[in-house]
C-alpha positions as CSV (number, residue, x, y, z in Angstrom):
1,M,16.0,250.9,-152.6
2,N,19.5,248.8,-152.2
3,P,22.6,250.2,-152.8
4,R,23.3,248.7,-156.1
5,I,20.1,250.1,-157.4
6,R,20.8,253.4,-156.4
7,R,24.2,253.5,-158.1
8,L,22.7,251.5,-161.3
9,A,20.5,254.6,-161.5
10,A,23.1,257.2,-160.3
11,D,25.5,256.2,-163.1
12,H,22.1,256.4,-165.5
13,E,21.9,259.7,-165.0
14,Q,25.1,260.6,-165.3
15,V,25.6,259.1,-168.4
16,Q,22.9,260.4,-170.2
17,R,23.6,264.0,-168.9
18,V,27.3,263.9,-170.0
19,Y,26.9,262.3,-173.0
20,A,23.4,264.2,-174.3
21,N,25.0,266.6,-176.6
22,H,28.7,265.5,-177.0
23,P,30.4,265.8,-180.1
24,R,32.1,262.3,-180.4
25,I,30.7,260.0,-177.7
26,R,27.2,258.8,-177.9
27,L,25.0,256.1,-175.8
28,V,23.0,254.1,-178.3
29,G,21.4,251.2,-176.0
30,T,20.9,250.3,-172.9
31,E,19.1,246.9,-171.2
32,G,17.6,246.8,-167.8
33,T,16.3,249.3,-165.7
34,P,18.0,250.8,-164.2
35,P,20.7,250.0,-167.3
36,E,23.1,247.1,-166.6
37,K,24.5,247.1,-170.2
38,Y,25.2,250.3,-172.4
39,T,26.0,250.6,-175.7
40,V,28.5,253.4,-176.6
41,E,29.5,255.0,-180.1
42,Y,32.8,256.5,-180.6
43,R,33.7,259.1,-183.7
44,V,36.9,259.0,-183.8
45,A,40.4,257.5,-185.3
46,G,41.3,254.5,-184.5
47,L,42.8,251.2,-186.0
48,V,40.4,248.3,-187.3
49,P,41.9,244.5,-188.3
50,E,42.0,243.9,-192.0
51,G,42.9,240.5,-192.0
52,T,45.5,238.7,-189.8
53,D,48.8,241.0,-190.6
54,S,47.3,244.5,-191.7
55,F,44.8,247.2,-190.5
56,E,43.0,250.2,-191.5
57,R,42.1,253.2,-190.2
58,A,38.5,253.5,-188.9
59,D,36.1,256.6,-186.9
60,T,33.2,255.1,-186.1
61,H,33.4,252.3,-183.5
62,R,30.9,250.8,-180.9
63,A,31.6,249.3,-177.5
64,E,29.3,247.4,-174.8
65,L,29.5,247.8,-170.9
66,Y,28.2,245.6,-168.7
67,L,27.5,246.2,-164.9
68,P,28.3,242.7,-163.6
69,L,25.7,241.9,-160.0
70,D,28.8,243.1,-157.7
71,Y,28.9,246.2,-159.7
72,P,30.8,248.5,-158.3
73,R,33.1,246.5,-156.3
74,R,34.0,244.8,-159.2
75,P,35.1,246.7,-162.5
76,P,32.3,246.6,-165.5
77,F,32.9,243.9,-168.3
78,C,34.0,246.1,-171.3
79,R,34.4,244.7,-175.3
80,M,34.5,246.3,-178.4
81,I,31.4,245.3,-180.9
82,T,33.2,246.8,-183.6
83,P,36.8,245.0,-184.0
84,V,40.0,247.6,-182.5
85,F,43.4,247.0,-183.6
86,H,44.9,248.1,-180.0
87,P,47.5,246.5,-177.5
88,N,44.8,246.4,-174.7
89,I,41.8,244.9,-177.0
90,D,41.0,241.9,-178.2
91,P,37.5,240.5,-179.7
92,T,36.0,239.9,-176.1
93,K,37.5,242.3,-173.7
94,I,38.7,245.6,-173.2
95,C,41.7,245.6,-170.6
96,I,40.4,248.7,-168.7
97,G,43.5,248.3,-165.9
98,D,44.1,246.4,-162.5
99,H,43.5,249.4,-160.3
100,W,39.3,249.6,-160.6
101,S,37.8,251.3,-157.2
102,A,33.9,251.4,-156.9
103,G,34.4,255.0,-156.4
104,Q,35.3,255.5,-160.3
105,R,32.5,257.0,-162.7
106,L,31.2,255.4,-165.2
107,A,30.9,258.3,-167.4
108,D,35.0,258.3,-166.8
109,L,35.5,254.9,-167.9
110,I,33.7,255.7,-170.9
111,I,35.9,258.5,-172.0
112,R,38.9,256.4,-170.9
113,I,37.9,253.6,-174.2
114,G,37.7,256.4,-176.2
115,E,41.2,257.5,-175.2
116,M,42.5,254.0,-176.0
117,I,40.9,253.7,-179.3
118,T,42.6,257.0,-180.7
119,Y,45.9,255.6,-178.6
120,Q,45.9,258.3,-176.6
121,S,46.4,255.4,-174.0
122,Y,47.6,252.2,-174.1
123,N,49.8,249.8,-172.4
124,T,52.5,247.5,-174.7
125,K,54.3,245.8,-171.4
126,S,50.9,243.4,-170.8
127,P,49.0,243.8,-173.9
128,L,46.0,241.6,-174.7
129,N,46.9,241.9,-178.4
130,A,50.8,241.6,-179.1
131,H,50.7,242.4,-182.9
132,A,49.0,245.7,-181.9
133,A,51.6,246.1,-178.8
134,K,54.8,245.8,-181.5
135,W,53.2,248.1,-184.0
136,A,52.7,250.7,-181.4
137,E,56.4,250.6,-180.1
138,L,57.6,250.8,-183.8
139,N,55.0,253.6,-184.5
140,I,55.4,255.6,-181.3
141,D,55.8,259.2,-183.0
142,S,52.7,258.8,-185.0
143,L,50.6,258.3,-181.6
144,P,48.4,259.1,-180.6
145,L,46.0,258.9,-183.8
146,E,43.9,261.8,-182.9
147,A,44.6,264.2,-179.6
148,L,41.3,265.2,-178.4
149,D,39.7,266.3,-175.3
150,L,36.9,263.8,-174.6
151,S,36.0,265.1,-171.6
152,A,32.7,266.6,-171.2
153,S,32.5,270.2,-171.6
């Protein structure tokens, strides 16, 4: 078995184990054997765009994580399936940071995306969504939307 297939299989086993009974994060789909694409559902407070200049609160969100051919050397490609109003999320991409390393766990990345949705994690200095970044800076006293420990217990 080649190293990539071994890593994909190990990631899948770990993600299944960690999120089997998680109260807020659920694995709702995979593609491939072993999986190269994951669909994850988050039951956390987040903001959803409503028109061009407004948003509303929502408590269910879905993200997709795709593991490219040169994963884990290159980071997963992540995007929201459901829209989210966040400085580091746009309709086509979730900015997971500039410092990906092959040793990072996919299970931890799934948690980090949940923390982003709740505004426990955000970067207004290099945003994908400038409107959301400005809103976050003006509403810093109201953040995070929900303070949760999403790590598996």
